[in-house]
C-alpha positions as CSV (number, residue, x, y, z in Angstrom):
1,X,158.0,63.7,83.0
2,X,159.0,65.7,79.9
3,X,160.5,63.6,77.1
4,X,163.7,65.8,77.2
5,X,164.0,67.2,80.7
6,X,166.8,69.5,81.8
7,X,169.4,67.7,83.9
8,X,171.2,69.3,86.8
9,X,174.4,67.6,87.9
10,X,175.7,68.7,91.3
11,X,179.1,67.6,92.4
12,X,182.4,69.2,93.5
13,X,184.7,66.9,91.6
14,X,183.0,64.4,89.2
15,X,183.0,65.5,85.6
16,X,179.4,64.6,84.8
17,X,178.7,67.3,82.2
18,X,181.8,66.5,80.1
19,X,181.0,62.8,80.1
20,X,177.3,63.3,79.5
21,X,177.9,65.6,76.6
22,X,179.9,62.9,74.8
23,X,176.7,60.7,74.8
24,X,174.9,63.3,72.6
25,X,171.6,62.5,74.2
26,X,170.0,65.8,73.3
27,X,169.2,66.6,76.9
28,X,169.9,70.1,78.2
29,X,172.2,69.8,81.1
30,X,174.4,71.9,83.4
31,X,176.6,71.3,86.5
32,X,177.0,73.2,89.7
33,X,180.2,72.7,91.7
34,X,179.3,74.1,95.2
35,X,176.5,73.7,97.6
36,X,175.6,77.4,97.4
37,X,175.5,77.3,93.6
38,X,173.4,74.2,93.7
39,X,170.9,75.8,96.0
40,X,170.7,78.9,93.8
41,X,169.8,76.8,90.7
42,X,167.8,74.0,92.3
43,X,164.6,75.2,90.6
44,X,165.9,75.2,87.0
45,X,165.8,71.4,86.2
46,X,163.5,68.5,86.2
47,X,166.2,66.0,87.0
48,X,168.8,66.4,89.7
49,X,171.9,64.1,90.0
50,X,173.5,64.7,93.4
51,X,174.8,63.3,96.6
52,X,176.7,65.1,99.3
53,X,175.4,68.6,98.5
54,X,171.8,67.7,99.1
55,X,169.7,69.5,101.7
56,X,166.2,68.4,102.5
57,X,165.0,72.0,102.8
58,X,165.6,72.5,99.1
59,X,162.4,70.6,98.4
60,X,160.5,73.7,99.1
61,X,162.0,75.6,96.2
62,X,162.7,72.8,93.8
63,X,159.4,73.5,92.1
64,X,160.3,71.9,88.7
65,X,162.0,68.8,90.1
66,X,160.6,65.4,89.1
67,X,163.4,63.0,89.6
68,X,166.4,62.8,92.0
69,X,169.2,60.5,91.1
70,X,171.7,59.9,93.9
71,X,175.2,59.5,92.4
72,X,176.2,57.0,95.1
73,X,174.8,54.1,97.0
74,X,174.1,55.8,100.3
75,X,171.0,57.9,100.6
76,X,170.6,58.4,104.3
77,X,170.8,62.2,104.0
78,X,167.6,62.2,101.8
79,X,164.2,62.6,103.5
80,X,162.5,59.7,101.6
81,X,159.1,60.3,103.1
82,X,159.1,64.0,102.1
83,X,160.4,63.3,98.6
84,X,157.6,60.7,98.1
85,X,155.0,63.0,99.5
86,X,155.8,65.5,96.8
87,X,155.4,62.9,94.1
88,X,159.1,62.8,93.2
89,X,161.0,59.8,92.0
90,X,164.2,58.9,93.9
91,X,166.8,56.3,92.8
92,X,170.4,55.7,93.9
93,X,173.4,54.3,92.2
94,X,173.7,51.1,94.1
95,X,176.2,48.8,92.3
96,X,178.0,51.7,90.6
97,X,181.2,50.9,92.6
98,X,181.0,47.1,93.2
99,X,184.2,46.4,91.4
100,X,186.0,49.5,92.8
101,X,185.1,49.0,96.5
102,X,185.7,45.3,96.6
103,X,189.1,45.8,94.9
104,X,189.8,48.5,97.4
105,X,189.0,46.3,100.4
106,X,191.3,43.6,99.0
107,X,194.0,46.3,98.5
108,X,193.7,47.4,102.1
109,X,194.0,43.8,103.3
110,X,197.1,43.2,101.1
111,X,198.7,46.4,102.3
112,X,198.3,45.3,105.9
113,X,199.3,41.6,105.4
114,X,202.3,42.4,103.2
115,X,203.2,45.5,105.2
116,X,203.3,47.7,102.1
117,X,202.5,50.8,104.2
118,X,205.5,50.2,106.4
119,X,207.7,49.7,103.3
120,X,206.4,53.0,101.9
121,X,207.3,54.8,105.2
122,X,210.8,53.3,105.0
123,X,211.1,54.3,101.3
124,X,210.5,58.0,102.3
125,X,213.6,57.7,104.6
126,X,215.7,55.7,102.1
127,X,215.8,52.9,104.7
128,X,216.5,49.3,103.8
129,X,214.9,46.7,106.1
130,X,216.9,43.7,107.1
131,X,215.5,40.2,107.2
132,X,213.3,39.6,110.2
133,X,214.0,36.8,112.6
134,X,210.9,37.1,114.7
135,X,208.3,35.1,112.8
136,X,205.3,37.0,114.1
137,X,206.7,40.3,112.8
138,X,207.1,39.2,109.2
139,X,204.7,39.7,106.3
140,X,201.9,37.2,106.1
141,X,200.2,35.1,103.4
142,X,196.4,35.1,102.9
143,X,195.9,31.4,101.8
144,X,194.3,29.4,104.5
145,X,193.1,32.5,106.5
146,X,189.4,33.2,107.2
147,X,187.7,36.3,106.0
148,X,184.4,37.4,107.7
149,X,182.3,39.8,105.6
150,X,179.4,41.7,107.3
151,X,177.1,42.6,104.5
152,X,176.6,40.2,101.5
153,X,175.3,42.6,98.9
154,X,177.0,42.9,95.5
155,X,180.2,44.4,97.0
156,X,180.5,41.7,99.8
157,X,179.7,38.9,97.3
158,X,182.4,40.0,94.8
159,X,184.9,40.5,97.7
160,X,184.2,36.9,98.7
161,X,185.1,35.7,95.3
162,X,188.3,37.7,95.3
163,X,189.3,36.3,98.7
164,X,188.6,32.8,97.6
165,X,190.9,33.3,94.6
166,X,193.6,34.0,97.2
167,X,192.9,30.7,98.9
168,X,190.9,32.1,101.8
169,X,187.9,30.7,103.6
170,X,185.1,33.2,103.5
171,X,182.2,33.4,105.9
172,X,179.5,36.1,105.8
173,X,176.9,37.8,108.0
174,X,173.5,38.7,106.5
175,X,169.9,39.2,107.7
176,X,168.2,37.0,105.1
177,X,168.2,33.2,105.3
178,X,169.2,30.9,102.5
179,X,172.2,29.1,101.1
180,X,175.5,30.8,100.8
181,X,176.0,32.8,97.6
182,X,178.8,32.1,95.2
183,X,182.1,33.1,96.8
184,X,180.9,32.5,100.4
185,X,181.6,29.3,102.2
186,X,179.1,29.8,105.1
187,X,176.5,32.4,106.1
188,X,175.4,33.3,109.6
189,X,172.7,35.6,111.1
190,X,173.7,38.9,112.7
191,X,173.3,37.4,116.1
192,X,176.3,35.2,115.4
193,X,178.6,38.1,114.6
194,X,180.7,38.1,117.8
195,X,181.1,34.3,117.7
196,X,182.3,34.5,114.1
197,X,184.6,37.4,114.8
198,X,186.5,35.0,117.1
199,X,187.1,32.8,114.0
200,X,188.2,35.5,111.6
201,X,191.7,36.5,110.6
202,X,190.2,39.6,108.9
203,X,186.7,41.1,109.3
204,X,185.5,43.3,106.5
205,X,182.5,45.7,106.7
206,X,180.5,46.1,103.5
207,X,177.1,46.8,105.1
208,X,174.9,49.8,104.8
209,X,174.6,52.2,107.7
210,X,171.3,51.4,109.5
211,X,170.2,51.6,113.1
212,X,171.2,48.0,113.4
213,X,174.7,48.5,112.1
214,X,175.5,51.9,113.7
215,X,178.2,51.2,116.3
216,X,178.3,47.5,115.3
217,X,182.0,47.1,115.9
218,X,182.4,48.4,119.4
219,X,184.6,47.5,122.4
220,X,182.9,44.2,122.9
221,X,183.4,43.3,119.3
222,X,187.1,44.0,119.4
223,X,187.5,41.9,122.5
224,X,186.2,39.0,120.5
225,X,188.8,39.3,117.7
226,X,192.2,37.6,117.5
227,X,195.2,39.8,118.4
228,X,196.5,38.9,114.9
229,X,193.3,39.9,113.1
230,X,192.7,42.9,110.8
231,X,189.6,45.0,110.4
232,X,188.7,46.5,107.0
233,X,186.0,49.2,106.8
234,X,184.7,50.2,103.4
235,X,181.1,50.5,104.6
236,X,180.4,53.7,106.6
237,X,182.3,55.4,109.4
238,X,179.6,55.2,112.1
239,X,179.5,51.4,111.8
240,X,182.7,51.4,113.9
241,X,183.1,53.0,117.3
242,X,186.2,55.1,116.6
243,X,187.2,55.4,120.3
244,X,187.1,51.7,120.7
245,X,189.0,51.2,117.4
246,X,191.8,53.5,118.6
247,X,192.0,51.6,121.9
248,X,192.1,48.2,120.1
249,X,194.8,49.3,117.7
250,X,196.9,51.0,120.5
251,X,196.6,48.1,123.0
252,X,197.2,45.2,120.6
253,X,193.6,43.9,120.7
254,X,193.9,43.6,116.9
255,X,196.9,43.7,114.6
256,X,195.7,46.5,112.3
257,X,192.9,48.2,110.4
258,X,192.4,49.4,106.8
259,X,190.0,52.3,106.8
260,X,188.3,54.1,103.9
261,X,185.4,55.7,105.8
262,X,185.2,57.8,109.0
263,X,182.9,59.8,111.2
264,X,183.2,62.7,110.7
265,X,184.6,63.2,107.2
266,X,187.1,64.6,106.5
267,X,188.9,62.8,109.3
268,X,190.0,65.6,111.7
269,X,193.7,66.3,112.0
270,X,193.3,65.7,115.8
271,X,192.2,62.0,115.3
272,X,194.7,59.6,116.9
273,X,194.2,57.3,113.8
274,X,196.6,59.4,111.8
275,X,199.5,58.5,114.0
276,X,198.9,54.8,114.4
277,X,201.4,52.7,112.5
278,X,199.0,49.8,112.2
279,X,196.2,51.9,110.6
280,X,196.0,52.3,106.9
281,X,193.9,55.4,105.9
282,X,192.4,56.3,102.6
283,X,190.1,59.3,102.2
284,X,186.8,57.6,101.2
285,X,188.1,56.9,97.8
286,X,187.3,53.2,97.6
287,X,184.6,53.8,94.9
288,X,186.3,56.6,93.1
289,X,187.8,55.4,89.8
290,X,188.1,56.6,86.2
291,X,184.9,54.8,85.3
292,X,182.7,56.3,88.1
293,X,181.0,59.0,86.0
294,X,180.2,56.6,83.2
295,X,178.8,54.0,85.6
296,X,176.5,56.5,87.2
297,X,175.4,57.8,83.8
298,X,174.5,54.3,82.6
299,X,171.9,54.1,85.4
300,X,170.7,57.6,84.8
301,X,170.2,57.2,81.1
302,X,168.3,53.9,81.5
303,X,166.0,55.4,84.1
304,X,165.4,58.5,81.9
305,X,164.3,56.2,79.1
306,X,161.9,54.3,81.3
307,X,160.4,57.5,82.6
308,X,160.0,58.9,79.1
309,X,158.1,55.7,78.2
310,X,155.9,56.1,81.3
311,X,157.2,53.1,83.1
312,X,157.0,53.0,86.9
313,X,159.7,50.5,87.6
314,X,163.2,52.1,87.7
315,X,166.7,50.7,88.4
316,X,167.6,51.1,92.1
317,X,164.3,52.6,92.8
318,X,163.7,54.0,96.3
319,X,160.4,55.8,95.6
């Protein structure tokens, strides 16, 4: 690839061009802000930094493209085989939001356990809540509770360490065998998921979306959970059966859910989740912080250097 390729940033919100310009790399670069604008300029650059705008049919007219950098961890919308067949390189930004998403999962749990969402609702009405005599209706403490994490990558691992700092017992589900990583008290295979759900006070999803995890948390899974348990989803929307989730929240099968991801997105106004008091909803912002652009650019700049030196091994390499 050229020593100084032109870089095309494509995103509707992230300020990649401004942040990249401050690095004074010498690379020519530009940004497109809509899908149509991106399609119109897809042939102008050798490097494309993109995520949600991507359309696989663009490969036909991206004649100068040499390297695609996904500015997020998920890359299921990219036709990896077609990209590889054209001799292009593809990397993602796995790890870019490890701190952000694990922090967000913990924030959702704290919101539910300390009933922050209900306090905010009362604040809007200038309503002071009296002390609660019914023990089961009060705010709760995390120490001594069990957190089950499905997916022990970097996000799940860091979340485990955060939970342990709150005095929680942490168990995890992962496909690979081996001793528990730092921050996890015990590890189980996916086949044990339902059994471990019965032990958990909170189940957190930090797994990728695959054929194995699609619909993972369904009606049968909810029936395994404690009525006092919470579900936290910072993975992908389709990992949870939304109809089963609404039923579980409405019928008291679980105590509440903290949700940052949905299927589809944006969450339709007609979704029953909006009106459930025991659901806390954030609009897929778990990974979106003031450091996001810089974290992505760190990966990109390192990989551009490797490509310029003729190296084949890239950070977060997919092909």
